[in-house]
C-alpha positions as CSV (number, residue, x, y, z in Angstrom):
1,M,-21.6,139.3,222.8
2,K,-21.9,143.2,222.5
3,L,-20.2,145.2,224.7
4,G,-21.9,148.0,225.8
5,E,-25.2,147.0,224.6
6,Y,-28.8,144.7,225.4
7,Q,-28.9,141.4,223.9
8,T,-31.1,138.4,224.6
9,L,-28.7,135.3,225.7
10,T,-29.9,132.2,226.7
11,I,-28.5,130.3,230.2
12,I,-26.2,127.5,229.6
13,K,-25.0,126.5,232.9
14,K,-25.5,127.1,236.0
15,V,-22.5,127.6,238.8
16,E,-22.2,128.5,242.6
17,F,-21.9,131.9,241.7
18,G,-24.3,132.5,239.0
19,V,-24.9,131.5,235.5
20,Y,-23.2,131.6,232.1
21,L,-25.2,133.1,229.2
22,A,-24.5,132.5,225.6
23,E,-25.9,133.6,222.2
24,S,-26.8,129.3,222.2
25,R,-25.7,126.3,223.6
26,E,-23.5,125.6,220.9
27,T,-21.6,128.8,220.8
28,E,-18.5,128.5,222.9
29,E,-18.3,132.0,223.8
30,K,-20.2,132.9,227.0
31,V,-20.3,135.8,229.7
32,L,-21.1,135.3,233.6
33,L,-24.3,136.6,235.0
34,P,-23.8,137.1,238.9
35,K,-25.8,135.3,241.4
36,S,-27.3,138.2,242.5
37,Q,-28.5,139.1,239.0
38,V,-30.3,135.9,238.3
39,P,-34.0,135.6,238.3
40,E,-35.4,133.6,241.0
41,N,-36.6,130.2,239.2
42,A,-34.3,130.7,236.4
43,V,-33.4,127.3,234.7
44,I,-31.4,126.3,231.9
45,G,-32.4,127.3,228.4
46,D,-34.3,130.4,229.8
47,K,-33.6,133.3,227.7
48,L,-32.8,136.9,229.4
49,E,-32.2,139.9,228.3
50,V,-29.1,141.5,229.6
51,F,-26.5,144.6,229.4
52,L,-23.0,143.6,229.0
53,Y,-19.8,145.7,230.6
54,R,-16.7,145.2,232.3
55,D,-16.5,144.6,236.1
56,S,-13.8,146.1,238.3
57,K,-11.4,143.0,237.0
58,D,-11.9,144.3,233.4
59,R,-13.8,141.1,232.5
60,M,-16.9,141.2,230.5
61,I,-20.0,140.5,233.0
62,A,-23.9,140.5,232.2
63,T,-26.1,142.5,234.2
64,C,-30.0,142.7,234.5
65,A,-30.0,146.1,235.7
66,K,-30.8,148.8,233.4
67,P,-27.8,151.4,232.7
68,K,-28.9,155.2,232.1
69,L,-26.7,154.8,228.8
70,A,-26.1,152.6,226.2
71,L,-23.8,152.6,223.0
72,G,-24.9,155.1,220.4
73,G,-27.4,157.0,223.1
74,L,-27.3,160.2,225.1
75,A,-27.7,160.7,228.9
76,V,-27.4,163.1,231.7
77,L,-24.9,161.5,234.4
78,T,-23.9,162.7,237.7
79,V,-20.3,162.9,238.6
80,S,-19.7,160.7,241.6
81,Q,-15.8,161.3,242.1
82,V,-13.0,163.2,240.0
83,G,-10.1,162.0,240.0
84,K,-6.1,162.4,238.3
85,I,-6.8,160.6,235.3
86,G,-10.5,162.0,234.9
87,A,-14.2,161.8,236.5
88,F,-16.3,158.6,237.1
89,L,-20.3,159.3,236.4
90,D,-22.9,157.3,238.3
91,W,-24.5,155.4,235.5
92,G,-26.9,152.7,237.4
93,L,-24.6,150.2,237.6
94,E,-22.4,148.9,240.4
95,K,-19.0,150.0,238.7
96,D,-19.0,153.9,237.9
97,L,-18.6,154.8,233.8
98,F,-15.1,156.4,233.5
99,L,-14.7,160.0,231.8
100,P,-11.3,160.7,230.5
101,Y,-9.9,164.3,230.5
102,K,-9.4,163.8,227.1
103,E,-13.3,163.7,226.2
104,M,-14.4,166.7,228.6
105,N,-15.8,170.0,227.2
106,G,-14.8,171.6,230.1
107,K,-13.9,170.9,234.0
108,V,-16.6,169.3,236.1
109,R,-16.7,168.7,239.8
110,E,-18.5,166.3,242.1
111,G,-22.1,166.3,241.6
112,D,-22.1,168.0,238.1
113,E,-24.9,166.6,235.9
114,V,-23.1,166.5,232.6
115,L,-24.6,165.6,228.8
116,V,-22.6,162.2,227.5
117,T,-22.3,159.9,225.2
118,L,-21.0,156.3,225.5
119,Y,-18.0,154.6,223.2
120,I,-15.7,151.8,223.4
121,D,-12.0,152.8,223.7
122,K,-8.8,151.5,222.2
123,S,-8.3,149.2,225.1
124,G,-12.0,147.7,224.8
125,R,-13.4,149.3,227.7
126,L,-16.4,151.2,228.0
127,C,-16.0,155.2,228.7
128,A,-18.1,158.3,228.2
129,S,-17.5,161.5,226.0
130,M,-19.0,164.8,226.4
131,K,-17.7,165.4,222.6
132,H,-19.3,164.3,219.5
133,L,-22.7,165.0,220.6
134,Y,-23.9,167.1,217.7
135,D,-24.7,164.1,215.4
136,K,-26.3,162.3,218.0
137,L,-29.1,164.8,219.3
138,S,-32.6,164.6,217.8
139,T,-33.5,166.9,215.1
140,N,-37.6,166.4,215.1
141,A,-38.1,168.9,218.3
142,P,-42.0,169.2,218.7
143,Y,-41.4,173.2,218.9
144,E,-42.2,175.8,216.4
145,K,-40.7,179.6,215.8
146,G,-41.4,181.9,218.8
147,E,-41.8,178.9,221.4
148,T,-39.4,179.0,224.5
149,V,-37.5,176.1,225.3
150,S,-35.4,174.6,227.9
151,G,-31.8,173.8,226.9
152,R,-28.2,172.8,228.1
153,V,-25.1,174.0,227.2
154,Y,-22.6,171.3,225.7
155,E,-20.2,172.7,223.8
156,F,-19.1,176.1,222.5
157,G,-18.2,176.1,218.4
158,H,-16.6,179.4,217.9
159,D,-17.0,179.5,214.5
160,F,-20.8,178.9,214.9
161,G,-22.0,179.5,218.2
162,T,-23.1,178.1,221.0
163,F,-24.5,174.6,220.7
164,V,-27.4,173.5,223.4
165,A,-29.5,170.4,224.0
166,V,-32.9,171.2,223.9
167,D,-34.6,169.3,226.3
168,D,-31.4,167.3,226.7
169,R,-32.2,165.6,223.3
170,Y,-32.7,167.8,220.6
171,S,-30.3,169.5,218.7
172,A,-30.2,173.8,218.7
173,M,-27.9,176.5,218.4
174,I,-27.1,180.2,219.6
175,P,-25.3,182.3,217.1
176,R,-22.1,183.2,217.3
177,S,-23.3,186.9,217.3
178,E,-24.9,186.6,220.5
179,D,-22.7,187.0,223.7
180,T,-22.5,183.7,225.5
181,S,-19.5,184.4,227.5
182,D,-21.4,184.1,231.1
183,L,-22.1,180.5,230.6
184,K,-20.4,177.3,231.0
185,I,-20.5,173.9,229.8
186,G,-23.7,172.2,231.6
187,D,-25.4,175.2,232.3
188,I,-29.4,175.2,231.8
189,I,-30.9,178.0,229.9
190,E,-33.8,179.4,228.9
191,A,-34.3,180.5,225.2
192,R,-36.4,181.6,222.2
193,V,-36.7,179.4,219.1
194,T,-35.8,181.8,216.4
195,G,-36.0,179.2,213.4
196,I,-35.9,175.9,212.1
197,K,-33.2,174.9,209.4
198,E,-34.2,172.7,206.7
199,D,-32.3,169.7,209.1
200,G,-34.8,170.0,211.9
201,K,-32.1,171.9,214.4
202,L,-33.3,174.3,216.0
203,D,-31.6,178.2,216.1
204,I,-32.3,179.7,219.4
205,T,-32.0,183.1,221.4
206,R,-31.5,184.1,224.7
207,R,-32.4,187.6,223.7
208,A,-36.3,188.9,224.3
209,N,-38.5,189.9,221.5
210,K,-36.9,192.6,219.2
211,E,-39.2,195.4,220.8
212,T,-38.2,194.3,224.3
213,Q,-34.5,193.6,223.4
214,T,-34.2,197.0,221.7
215,D,-35.3,198.8,225.0
216,A,-32.9,196.8,227.3
217,D,-30.1,197.2,224.5
218,A,-30.7,201.2,224.4
219,E,-30.4,201.1,228.3
220,K,-26.9,199.4,228.0
221,V,-25.9,201.5,225.4
222,L,-26.4,204.6,227.5
223,R,-24.6,203.2,230.6
224,V,-21.5,202.4,228.3
225,I,-21.2,206.0,226.7
226,E,-21.6,207.1,230.3
227,E,-18.7,205.1,231.4
228,Y,-17.0,206.4,228.4
229,A,-17.2,209.7,230.1
230,G,-20.2,210.8,227.4
231,V,-18.5,210.2,224.4
232,L,-18.2,206.6,222.7
233,P,-15.2,206.6,220.7
234,F,-16.8,204.9,218.0
235,N,-20.5,204.7,216.1
236,D,-22.6,202.6,214.5
237,K,-20.5,201.7,211.4
238,A,-17.7,200.4,214.0
239,S,-16.4,196.7,213.0
240,P,-18.8,194.0,214.5
241,E,-15.7,192.8,216.6
242,I,-15.3,196.0,218.4
243,I,-19.1,196.4,219.0
244,M,-19.2,192.7,220.4
245,R,-16.0,193.6,222.9
246,E,-17.3,196.5,223.9
247,M,-20.9,195.9,223.9
248,Q,-21.3,191.9,223.8
249,M,-23.9,192.4,221.1
250,S,-24.2,192.0,217.8
251,K,-23.8,194.9,215.2
252,A,-27.5,194.9,214.0
253,A,-28.7,194.8,217.8
254,F,-26.4,197.6,218.5
255,K,-27.9,199.4,215.2
256,R,-31.4,199.4,216.3
257,A,-30.8,200.7,219.8
258,V,-28.7,203.7,218.8
259,G,-31.3,204.4,216.5
260,R,-33.9,204.3,219.2
261,L,-31.7,206.6,221.3
262,Y,-31.0,208.9,218.2
263,K,-35.0,209.3,217.6
264,E,-35.5,210.1,221.3
265,R,-33.0,212.6,221.2
266,K,-30.7,211.3,223.6
267,I,-27.5,211.0,222.1
268,E,-25.7,212.8,218.7
269,I,-23.6,210.8,216.3
270,T,-20.6,212.2,214.6
271,E,-18.4,210.6,212.4
272,K,-16.3,209.2,214.7
273,S,-18.3,209.1,217.8
274,I,-21.5,208.8,220.0
275,R,-22.2,211.7,222.3
276,L,-24.6,211.9,224.9
277,L,-26.9,215.0,224.6
């Protein structure tokens, strides 16, 4: 009996409250398919494709219903309730799927849609997890460099970047040099493909093409200099950390924006500062 999976089983016994299924008539291990789930005119010996899970009394039970998620898969599920020990997700079965707090990447609220996978916990129960999705996402996305995609933020990997599931199924990442402090887990974003790694994973950005983005960045640099009363206390040789903290942009983007402003004679660059002209 494969908990959390679909399998084809044989009807071996009929009872008042349903039928019992097993891999064969000779097998001792059997599972109940409740009467409400039994197909009309079903007889002993019929084979049925069913999904196995545990009911509210923690008994293994079969269903002909098709849940939105099985072991090894990914699905976007709606939070139906949040309790003291975790949340419960609507996955298309009578009993909601449990999402423990320790398996959350961030807080969830009733009505939220979350990308999760399915696992069996130490007690033998089916549970959902918002973690460990990276290796379960597909790497054969039908997109090319320069195309616009839509994706769901599912994890912040501070040493690498922000992980995004494009179309809720393809692996993608925004580089750590790009500011994503305005995002939270579950946000849907529009992004542009900037590259495709050898393993098929996508590199994406929320920034516009370089020319358009430099215009926007130059305007932002001017606003920040004005906030410093016309004298920015560092120049384009500052560390990437200082630039990201003050400008929320990478050092390369900052240098392009400063270069644009310098050519337009809007700023003066000194050894330790940038001044408005």
